[in-house]
C-alpha positions as CSV (number, residue, x, y, z in Angstrom):
1,X,125.9,61.7,112.8
2,X,123.7,63.3,115.4
3,X,126.0,62.6,118.3
4,X,129.3,64.2,119.1
5,X,130.4,66.5,116.2
6,X,133.3,65.2,114.1
7,X,136.5,67.1,113.4
8,X,135.4,68.3,109.9
9,X,132.3,69.8,111.5
10,X,134.4,71.6,114.1
11,X,136.6,73.1,111.4
12,X,133.4,74.5,109.8
13,X,132.4,76.3,113.0
14,X,133.3,79.8,111.8
15,X,131.0,79.4,108.8
16,X,128.3,78.1,111.1
17,X,128.5,81.1,113.3
18,X,127.8,83.5,110.3
19,X,125.1,81.5,108.5
20,X,122.0,83.5,108.0
21,X,118.4,82.5,108.3
22,X,116.7,81.3,105.2
23,X,113.2,80.3,104.4
24,X,111.7,78.3,101.5
25,X,111.0,80.4,98.5
26,X,107.5,78.9,98.1
27,X,104.4,79.9,100.0
28,X,104.3,79.0,103.7
29,X,102.3,80.0,106.7
30,X,102.8,80.6,110.4
31,X,101.7,78.2,113.1
32,X,100.6,81.2,115.2
33,X,97.2,82.9,114.9
34,X,97.0,86.1,112.9
35,X,94.3,88.0,114.7
36,X,95.8,91.3,116.0
37,X,94.9,94.7,114.7
38,X,96.9,97.9,114.7
39,X,94.9,99.0,117.8
40,X,95.8,95.8,119.6
41,X,99.5,96.5,118.9
42,X,99.4,100.1,119.8
43,X,97.7,99.3,123.1
44,X,100.3,96.6,123.8
45,X,103.1,99.1,123.1
46,X,101.5,101.9,125.2
47,X,100.7,99.5,128.1
48,X,104.2,98.1,128.1
49,X,105.9,101.5,128.0
50,X,103.6,103.5,130.2
51,X,104.3,101.6,133.4
52,X,104.3,102.8,137.0
53,X,107.3,105.0,136.1
54,X,105.0,107.7,134.9
55,X,103.6,108.0,138.4
56,X,107.0,108.2,140.1
57,X,109.7,109.2,137.6
58,X,108.5,112.7,136.8
59,X,108.7,113.8,140.4
60,X,112.2,112.3,141.0
61,X,113.7,113.7,137.8
62,X,112.1,117.1,138.2
63,X,113.3,117.6,141.8
64,X,116.8,116.3,141.4
65,X,117.9,116.9,137.8
66,X,115.7,119.0,135.5
67,X,113.1,121.1,137.4
68,X,110.2,122.3,135.2
69,X,112.4,121.6,132.1
70,X,111.6,118.0,132.6
71,X,109.2,118.5,129.7
72,X,112.2,119.1,127.5
73,X,114.0,116.0,129.1
74,X,111.1,113.8,128.0
75,X,111.1,115.4,124.5
76,X,114.8,114.7,124.1
77,X,114.3,111.1,125.4
78,X,111.4,110.6,123.1
79,X,113.4,111.7,120.0
80,X,116.3,109.4,121.0
81,X,113.9,106.5,121.5
82,X,112.3,107.2,118.2
83,X,115.7,106.6,116.5
84,X,115.5,103.0,117.7
85,X,111.7,102.8,117.0
86,X,112.3,103.8,113.3
87,X,114.7,100.9,112.9
88,X,112.3,98.4,114.5
89,X,109.5,99.8,112.3
90,X,111.5,99.1,109.1
91,X,112.3,95.6,110.1
92,X,108.8,95.0,111.1
93,X,107.7,96.0,107.6
94,X,110.3,93.8,105.9
95,X,110.4,90.7,108.1
96,X,106.9,90.1,109.6
97,X,107.9,87.1,111.7
98,X,108.2,86.4,115.4
99,X,111.5,87.2,117.0
100,X,112.2,91.0,117.1
101,X,115.9,91.8,117.3
102,X,116.8,88.1,117.3
103,X,115.2,87.5,113.9
104,X,116.5,90.8,112.4
105,X,120.1,89.9,113.4
106,X,119.6,86.3,112.0
107,X,118.6,87.4,108.5
108,X,121.3,90.1,108.2
109,X,124.4,89.3,110.3
110,X,124.5,85.7,111.3
111,X,123.5,83.0,113.8
112,X,125.8,83.8,116.7
113,X,124.9,87.5,116.6
114,X,121.2,86.4,116.5
115,X,121.6,84.1,119.5
116,X,123.2,86.9,121.4
117,X,120.4,89.3,120.5
118,X,117.8,86.8,121.6
119,X,119.6,85.9,124.8
120,X,119.8,89.6,125.6
121,X,116.1,90.1,125.1
122,X,115.3,87.1,127.3
123,X,117.4,88.7,130.1
124,X,115.6,92.0,129.7
125,X,112.1,90.5,129.7
126,X,112.5,88.0,132.5
127,X,114.0,90.6,134.9
128,X,111.5,93.2,133.8
129,X,108.6,90.8,134.4
130,X,109.8,89.8,137.9
131,X,110.6,93.4,138.9
132,X,107.2,94.8,137.8
133,X,105.5,91.9,139.6
134,X,107.2,92.9,142.8
135,X,106.4,96.5,142.3
136,X,102.7,95.6,141.8
137,X,102.8,93.6,145.0
138,X,104.5,96.4,146.9
139,X,101.9,99.0,145.7
140,X,99.0,96.8,146.6
141,X,100.6,96.0,150.0
142,X,100.9,99.8,150.6
143,X,97.2,100.2,150.0
144,X,96.6,97.5,152.7
145,X,98.9,99.2,155.2
146,X,101.9,96.9,154.5
147,X,100.2,94.0,156.3
148,X,101.5,91.4,153.9
149,X,105.1,92.6,154.2
150,X,105.0,92.6,158.0
151,X,103.5,89.1,158.1
152,X,105.9,87.5,155.6
153,X,108.9,89.4,157.3
154,X,107.9,87.9,160.6
155,X,107.3,84.3,159.5
156,X,109.4,83.8,156.4
157,X,112.4,86.1,156.6
158,X,115.4,85.4,154.4
159,X,118.9,86.8,155.1
160,X,121.0,85.3,152.3
161,X,122.9,87.6,150.0
162,X,121.1,88.4,146.8
163,X,117.7,87.2,148.1
164,X,114.8,89.4,149.1
165,X,114.0,90.2,152.7
166,X,111.1,87.7,152.5
167,X,109.5,85.6,149.7
168,X,106.9,87.5,147.7
169,X,104.2,84.9,147.1
170,X,101.8,87.5,145.8
171,X,104.1,88.7,143.1
172,X,104.9,85.1,142.0
173,X,101.2,84.2,142.0
174,X,100.4,87.2,139.9
175,X,103.0,86.2,137.3
176,X,101.6,82.6,137.2
177,X,98.1,84.0,136.8
178,X,99.0,86.2,133.8
179,X,101.1,83.4,132.3
180,X,97.9,81.2,132.3
181,X,96.0,84.1,130.7
182,X,98.6,84.5,128.0
183,X,98.7,80.7,127.3
184,X,94.9,80.8,126.9
185,X,95.1,82.9,123.7
186,X,96.7,86.0,122.3
187,X,93.4,87.7,121.4
188,X,92.0,87.3,125.0
189,X,95.3,88.6,126.4
190,X,95.2,91.7,124.3
191,X,91.6,92.4,125.2
192,X,92.6,92.5,128.9
193,X,95.5,94.7,128.0
194,X,93.4,97.2,126.1
195,X,91.0,97.5,129.1
196,X,93.7,98.2,131.6
197,X,95.6,100.5,129.2
198,X,92.4,102.5,128.6
199,X,91.9,103.0,132.4
200,X,95.6,104.0,132.8
201,X,95.4,106.6,130.0
202,X,92.1,108.0,131.4
203,X,93.8,108.5,134.8
204,X,96.8,110.2,133.2
205,X,94.4,112.4,131.3
206,X,92.7,113.3,134.5
207,X,96.0,114.2,136.1
208,X,97.0,116.3,133.2
209,X,93.8,118.3,133.0
210,X,93.8,118.7,136.8
211,X,97.3,120.1,136.7
212,X,96.5,122.6,134.0
213,X,93.4,123.8,135.8
214,X,94.9,124.1,139.3
215,X,98.5,124.9,138.3
216,X,100.2,128.2,138.2
217,X,102.8,129.4,135.7
218,X,104.6,131.1,138.5
219,X,106.0,127.7,139.5
220,X,108.0,127.7,136.2
221,X,109.3,131.2,136.9
222,X,110.7,130.9,140.4
223,X,113.6,133.3,141.3
224,X,116.7,132.2,143.0
225,X,115.9,134.2,146.1
226,X,112.6,132.3,146.4
227,X,114.4,129.1,147.1
228,X,116.1,130.0,150.5
229,X,112.7,131.1,151.9
230,X,111.0,128.0,150.7
231,X,113.8,125.8,152.1
232,X,113.8,127.7,155.4
233,X,110.0,127.1,155.6
234,X,110.6,123.4,154.9
235,X,113.7,122.9,157.1
236,X,112.7,125.1,160.0
237,X,115.7,127.4,160.2
238,X,117.4,129.9,158.0
239,X,121.0,128.6,158.3
240,X,120.0,125.2,157.0
241,X,118.1,126.9,154.2
242,X,121.2,128.7,153.1
243,X,123.1,125.4,152.9
244,X,120.2,123.8,151.0
245,X,119.8,126.5,148.4
246,X,122.4,125.0,145.9
247,X,120.7,121.6,146.0
248,X,117.7,123.2,144.2
249,X,119.6,125.0,141.5
250,X,118.9,128.6,140.6
251,X,115.2,128.6,139.9
252,X,113.4,129.4,136.7
253,X,112.5,126.9,134.0
254,X,116.0,125.3,133.9
255,X,117.1,125.5,137.6
256,X,120.0,123.1,137.0
257,X,121.0,124.4,133.6
258,X,120.9,122.6,130.3
259,X,123.3,120.0,131.6
260,X,120.6,119.1,134.2
261,X,118.0,118.8,131.5
262,X,120.3,116.5,129.6
263,X,120.9,114.4,132.7
264,X,117.2,114.1,133.2
265,X,116.8,113.1,129.6
266,X,119.2,110.2,130.1
267,X,117.1,109.0,132.9
268,X,113.8,109.6,131.1
269,X,115.1,107.5,128.1
270,X,114.5,104.3,130.1
271,X,110.8,105.3,130.5
272,X,110.3,104.7,126.8
273,X,111.6,101.1,126.8
274,X,108.9,98.7,126.0
275,X,107.7,99.5,122.5
276,X,110.0,96.7,121.1
277,X,107.5,94.1,122.3
278,X,105.4,95.1,119.2
279,X,108.1,93.7,117.0
280,X,107.7,90.2,118.5
281,X,104.1,89.9,117.2
282,X,105.0,89.6,113.5
283,X,103.3,86.3,113.0
284,X,100.1,87.2,114.9
285,X,99.2,90.4,113.2
286,X,96.9,91.0,110.3
287,X,98.7,93.0,107.6
288,X,102.0,93.1,109.6
289,X,103.9,95.2,107.0
290,X,101.6,98.1,107.6
291,X,100.4,97.5,111.2
292,X,103.8,97.1,113.0
293,X,105.4,100.4,111.8
294,X,102.2,102.2,112.5
295,X,101.8,100.8,116.0
296,X,105.4,101.5,117.0
297,X,105.3,105.1,116.0
298,X,101.8,105.7,117.4
299,X,102.7,104.1,120.8
300,X,105.8,106.2,121.1
301,X,103.8,109.4,120.3
302,X,101.1,108.5,122.9
303,X,103.7,107.7,125.5
304,X,105.5,111.0,124.9
305,X,102.2,113.0,125.2
306,X,101.4,111.2,128.4
307,X,104.8,111.8,130.0
308,X,104.9,115.4,128.8
309,X,101.4,116.1,130.1
310,X,101.9,114.5,133.6
311,X,105.3,116.2,134.1
312,X,104.0,119.6,133.0
313,X,100.9,119.2,135.3
314,X,103.1,118.1,138.2
315,X,105.5,121.0,138.0
316,X,102.7,123.5,137.5
317,X,100.7,122.2,140.6
318,X,103.5,122.8,143.0
319,X,107.1,124.1,143.0
320,X,109.6,121.5,141.8
321,X,111.7,121.6,145.0
322,X,108.7,120.5,147.1
323,X,108.0,117.4,144.9
324,X,108.0,114.0,146.6
325,X,110.4,111.6,144.9
326,X,108.4,108.4,145.9
327,X,104.7,109.5,145.6
328,X,104.8,112.8,143.7
329,X,101.2,112.8,142.4
330,X,99.3,112.1,145.7
331,X,101.5,114.7,147.4
332,X,100.8,117.2,144.6
333,X,97.0,116.6,144.9
334,X,97.2,117.1,148.6
335,X,99.1,120.4,148.0
336,X,96.3,121.8,145.8
337,X,93.6,120.5,148.2
338,X,92.4,117.5,146.3
339,X,93.4,114.8,148.7
340,X,90.7,112.4,147.5
341,X,92.3,112.2,144.1
342,X,95.0,110.0,145.5
343,X,92.7,107.0,145.2
344,X,92.3,107.7,141.5
345,X,96.0,107.8,141.2
346,X,96.3,104.5,143.0
347,X,93.9,102.8,140.6
348,X,95.8,104.2,137.7
349,X,99.1,103.1,139.1
350,X,97.8,99.5,139.5
351,X,96.5,99.6,135.9
352,X,99.8,100.8,134.7
353,X,101.7,98.1,136.5
354,X,99.3,95.4,135.2
355,X,99.8,96.5,131.5
356,X,103.5,96.9,132.0
357,X,103.6,93.3,133.4
358,X,101.6,92.0,130.5
359,X,103.9,93.9,128.1
360,X,107.0,92.3,129.7
361,X,105.5,88.8,129.7
362,X,104.0,88.9,126.2
363,X,107.2,89.0,124.1
364,X,109.2,86.6,126.2
365,X,107.6,83.4,125.0
366,X,107.6,84.6,121.4
367,X,111.4,85.0,121.6
368,X,111.7,81.5,123.2
369,X,109.4,80.1,120.5
370,X,111.3,81.7,117.6
371,X,114.7,80.5,118.9
372,X,113.4,77.0,119.6
373,X,111.7,76.8,116.2
374,X,115.1,77.6,114.7
375,X,116.8,74.9,116.7
376,X,118.9,77.3,118.9
377,X,117.0,76.4,122.0
378,X,115.3,73.2,123.1
379,X,112.7,71.9,120.7
380,X,109.8,71.5,123.2
381,X,109.7,75.3,123.6
382,X,108.4,75.6,120.1
383,X,105.2,73.6,120.8
384,X,102.0,75.5,119.8
385,X,98.6,74.8,121.4
386,X,95.4,74.2,119.5
387,X,94.6,77.9,120.0
388,X,97.8,78.7,118.1
389,X,99.7,80.0,121.1
390,X,103.3,79.1,122.1
391,X,102.0,77.4,125.3
392,X,105.1,75.7,126.5
393,X,107.3,78.8,126.0
394,X,104.7,80.8,127.8
395,X,104.5,78.5,130.8
396,X,108.2,78.0,131.1
397,X,109.1,81.7,130.9
398,X,106.3,82.5,133.4
399,X,107.7,79.9,135.8
400,X,111.2,81.4,135.6
401,X,109.9,84.9,136.1
402,X,107.7,83.8,139.0
403,X,110.7,82.2,140.7
404,X,112.7,85.4,140.4
405,X,109.8,87.4,141.7
406,X,109.4,85.0,144.6
407,X,112.9,84.9,146.0
408,X,115.3,87.4,144.6
409,X,116.1,91.1,145.3
410,X,115.7,92.6,141.9
411,X,116.8,96.1,142.5
412,X,120.4,95.2,141.7
413,X,119.3,93.4,138.5
414,X,117.4,96.3,136.8
415,X,120.6,97.9,135.4
416,X,121.6,94.5,134.0
417,X,118.2,94.5,132.2
418,X,119.1,97.9,130.7
419,X,122.3,96.4,129.1
420,X,120.3,93.8,127.3
421,X,117.8,96.3,125.9
422,X,120.3,98.9,124.8
423,X,122.5,96.3,123.1
424,X,119.4,95.0,121.3
425,X,118.6,98.5,120.1
426,X,122.1,98.9,118.8
427,X,122.0,95.5,117.0
428,X,118.8,96.4,115.2
429,X,120.2,99.8,114.1
430,X,123.3,98.1,112.7
431,X,121.2,95.5,111.0
432,X,119.2,98.2,109.2
433,X,122.4,99.5,107.7
434,X,123.6,96.1,106.6
435,X,120.3,95.3,105.1
436,X,119.9,98.5,103.1
437,X,123.5,98.3,101.7
438,X,123.4,94.6,100.9
439,X,124.5,93.7,97.3
440,X,121.8,92.8,94.8
441,X,122.9,89.7,92.9
442,X,121.7,90.1,89.4
443,X,122.8,88.4,86.1
444,X,122.9,91.9,84.6
445,X,125.8,92.9,86.8
446,X,128.3,90.8,84.9
447,X,127.8,89.8,81.2
448,X,128.1,86.1,80.6
449,X,131.6,84.9,80.0
450,X,133.2,88.0,81.5
451,X,135.1,88.5,84.7
452,X,134.5,91.7,86.6
453,X,137.5,94.0,86.8
454,X,139.2,94.4,90.1
455,X,139.0,98.0,91.3
456,X,140.9,99.7,94.2
457,X,138.8,100.3,97.3
458,X,139.1,104.0,97.1
459,X,137.3,104.0,93.7
460,X,134.1,103.4,95.7
461,X,134.5,106.8,97.3
462,X,135.3,108.7,94.1
463,X,132.9,106.9,91.8
464,X,130.5,104.6,93.7
465,X,128.7,101.9,91.6
466,X,125.1,102.5,90.7
467,X,123.9,99.4,92.6
468,X,125.3,97.7,95.7
469,X,128.1,95.3,95.1
470,X,130.0,92.9,97.3
471,X,132.8,95.4,97.5
472,X,130.5,98.3,98.5
473,X,128.8,96.1,101.0
474,X,132.1,95.0,102.6
475,X,133.1,98.7,102.8
476,X,129.9,99.4,104.7
477,X,130.6,96.5,107.1
478,X,134.0,97.8,107.9
479,X,132.8,101.4,108.3
480,X,130.0,100.2,110.6
481,X,132.5,98.2,112.7
482,X,134.8,101.2,113.0
483,X,131.8,103.4,114.0
484,X,130.7,101.0,116.7
485,X,134.2,100.9,118.1
486,X,134.4,104.7,118.1
487,X,131.0,104.9,119.8
488,X,132.3,102.7,122.6
489,X,135.3,105.0,122.9
490,X,133.0,108.0,122.9
491,X,130.9,106.4,125.7
492,X,134.0,105.7,127.8
493,X,135.4,109.2,127.4
494,X,132.1,110.9,128.1
495,X,131.8,108.9,131.3
496,X,135.3,108.6,132.7
497,X,136.3,112.1,131.7
498,X,133.2,113.9,132.8
499,X,134.8,115.9,135.6
500,X,137.6,117.0,133.2
501,X,135.0,117.9,130.5
502,X,133.1,120.0,133.0
503,X,136.3,121.8,133.9
504,X,136.9,122.5,130.2
505,X,140.1,120.5,129.9
506,X,141.6,120.7,126.4
507,X,142.8,117.1,126.4
508,X,139.4,115.8,127.4
509,X,137.6,117.9,124.8
510,X,140.1,116.6,122.2
511,X,139.5,113.0,123.3
512,X,135.8,113.5,123.0
513,X,136.0,115.3,119.6
514,X,138.2,112.6,117.9
515,X,135.6,109.7,118.2
516,X,132.9,112.1,117.1
517,X,134.9,113.0,114.0
518,X,135.6,109.4,113.3
519,X,131.9,108.4,113.5
520,X,131.1,111.3,111.2
521,X,133.7,110.1,108.7
522,X,132.3,106.6,108.9
523,X,128.8,107.9,108.3
524,X,129.9,109.9,105.2
525,X,131.8,106.8,103.9
526,X,128.6,104.7,104.2
527,X,126.5,107.5,102.8
528,X,128.6,107.5,99.6
529,X,127.7,103.8,98.9
530,X,124.6,102.8,96.9
531,X,121.6,101.5,98.7
532,X,119.4,98.5,97.8
533,X,116.5,99.3,95.6
534,X,114.1,96.9,97.5
535,X,111.3,98.9,98.9
536,X,109.2,98.3,102.0
537,X,106.0,99.9,103.4
538,X,108.2,101.8,105.9
539,X,111.9,102.8,105.6
540,X,114.2,104.6,108.0
541,X,114.9,108.1,106.7
542,X,118.3,109.9,106.7
543,X,120.4,106.8,106.3
544,X,123.0,106.2,107.7
545,X,123.0,109.0,110.1
546,X,120.0,108.1,112.3
547,X,121.0,104.5,113.0
548,X,124.6,105.6,113.7
549,X,123.3,108.3,116.1
550,X,121.2,105.7,117.8
551,X,124.2,103.4,118.3
552,X,126.3,106.3,119.6
553,X,123.7,107.4,122.2
554,X,123.2,103.8,123.3
555,X,126.9,103.4,123.8
556,X,127.1,106.5,126.0
557,X,124.2,105.2,128.1
558,X,125.8,101.8,128.4
559,X,129.1,103.4,129.6
560,X,127.2,105.2,132.4
561,X,126.4,101.9,134.0
562,X,128.5,100.6,136.9
563,X,130.8,97.5,136.9
564,X,128.4,95.2,138.9
565,X,125.7,95.1,136.2
566,X,128.3,94.3,133.5
567,X,129.7,91.4,135.6
568,X,126.2,90.0,136.0
569,X,125.6,90.4,132.3
570,X,128.8,88.6,131.4
571,X,127.7,85.7,133.7
572,X,124.4,85.5,131.9
573,X,126.2,85.6,128.5
574,X,128.5,82.7,129.7
575,X,125.4,80.6,130.4
576,X,124.1,81.5,126.9
577,X,127.4,80.4,125.2
578,X,127.2,77.1,127.0
579,X,123.7,76.5,125.6
580,X,124.5,77.7,122.1
581,X,127.8,75.8,121.7
582,X,126.5,72.7,123.5
583,X,123.2,72.5,121.8
584,X,122.1,75.3,119.4
585,X,124.9,75.2,116.9
586,X,124.5,71.5,116.3
587,X,120.6,71.5,116.1
588,X,120.1,74.7,114.1
589,X,117.5,74.3,111.4
590,X,119.8,76.1,109.0
591,X,122.3,73.2,109.3
592,X,122.1,70.8,106.4
593,X,123.9,68.0,108.4
594,X,120.8,65.8,108.6
595,X,121.0,65.5,104.8
596,X,124.6,64.5,105.2
597,X,126.2,67.6,103.6
598,X,128.3,70.4,104.9
599,X,127.1,74.0,105.3
600,X,129.0,75.0,102.2
601,X,127.1,72.5,100.1
602,X,123.6,74.0,100.6
603,X,122.3,74.7,97.1
604,X,121.5,78.4,96.7
605,X,118.4,77.6,94.6
606,X,116.6,75.8,97.5
607,X,116.3,78.9,99.7
608,X,116.4,82.6,99.7
609,X,117.1,85.1,102.4
610,X,114.3,86.6,104.4
611,X,115.6,90.1,104.6
612,X,115.4,90.7,100.9
613,X,111.8,89.7,100.6
614,X,109.8,92.7,99.3
615,X,106.4,93.5,100.5
616,X,103.7,91.1,99.4
617,X,105.9,88.0,98.7
618,X,105.2,84.4,99.7
619,X,107.0,85.0,103.1
620,X,103.8,86.3,104.6
621,X,100.7,84.8,103.0
622,X,98.3,87.1,104.8
623,X,100.0,90.3,103.6
624,X,98.2,92.5,101.2
625,X,98.8,92.2,97.5
626,X,99.2,88.5,97.4
């Protein structure tokens, strides 16, 4: 019955929430066009990650948090981002389908977790698209002398709470234009992205080389007694300078100490968000098992080199305490006497915003398409055009992002976007662990006619089995759950007890050490269990420590966010639950109800799980070795 679910179906809801994605064991193809190369993917990742932040963030962090040690802040942030990138790379090699964290959760954890991951990604991408579009409009308006803003403010002012000061028609039109480009075809979109990304990288290379030529190492070796004179020169009187000295630290390479460098790293971490868009292209890539891991790692490396070079050049060109927090590069070029270079910087900034906007818009329809194809969202969103592009999902997502960019004040929503991204990173890291320790069902495990002996759980610690078993897999699940809970406790303690930790309070240090020891114990417990022997073209090293470290760092970053973003996030999730329980759970393609059977009656021989497909199987007909 396709109408209101009956009572027997309602009783099976817990099983429905944990059903995992399955695909036919025979050969099958994708309805999307496989045409992207590793270079296309790398350009997409670099363009999405190297947004306008590279032109602004370095000046703000260097002046207020890190000083010249911002280069170390970016290095730490890059290493932390690489933890998530490695997890995405392994799943990209194992599951070359559209969907990113949504798909990875679906094949390892279950349907409800997958829907939450996909809903989180949609939140991140739609807010990211709208906010970047408004930043593009504001940058262009500044080049025009803010004529658009003054005109719209005078003739179309809005004073409602949550809305922008005036509608941004230019930003909305830009989103609609790029949505039309994306719906035209994936290859054409990536060609435009490569062109703008190349211009952006050339401008950043010009900035880096200019800084190394015109910079002075003395700006990395300032003494503390240099700061009052500089502050006095800037402020105009010595008494004010004396009061301002502490605001600039103590000079040197780390003027705010190592804690300032770490604080800068936590801010710089968000500058590396964007590489995950590569994972949504699994059905549009030639040789995805090789191309996706390579593109993710290469894009992170290029972005780190760009951030490192720009921040080093900026702090070499002028003292960190004189940096401008809103337009650091134009001010720095004026400081060294190259005022005309600000036009080059403006061109690079617009190119960076364009590629960042394309990078935010590109994965959004792919997530919608994957969820609609699986029945969790409305079926028309899965429609593919004759050019093998998810045209309906592209136009719908573009329209929603354009409406946000037109009417809403997005500054307050950016932190909410970070919640969705960090949770998606954590889900993927957890899924890697579940996948690698999943039991291998083999007729050799139990001889015919014999029942396996029941062993106590601690036997898996003393003498683990040679291959994963249901017991060892269950032990990994419980250990991962405990580690995630301890990571949340660690994040809360590190944020709420920060003043006490700085003061060296014994109770606070103990409260911080206990979750760390618990996470280490969980990691050792998982480490003792046998891993699956299925191989992929790329696999995360140092399991389970790197994924657990990624989850812990993400939890600390999530705990640093204020209450308001979490309230908005919960509101978004409530809307998602309404859609899932009102539509998705009853229309899922994994549900055998159309055939008149319950979910427990699905024959195991008819399907096989995606996550355990080795490289070169029928899952991806275009993969090598088939």
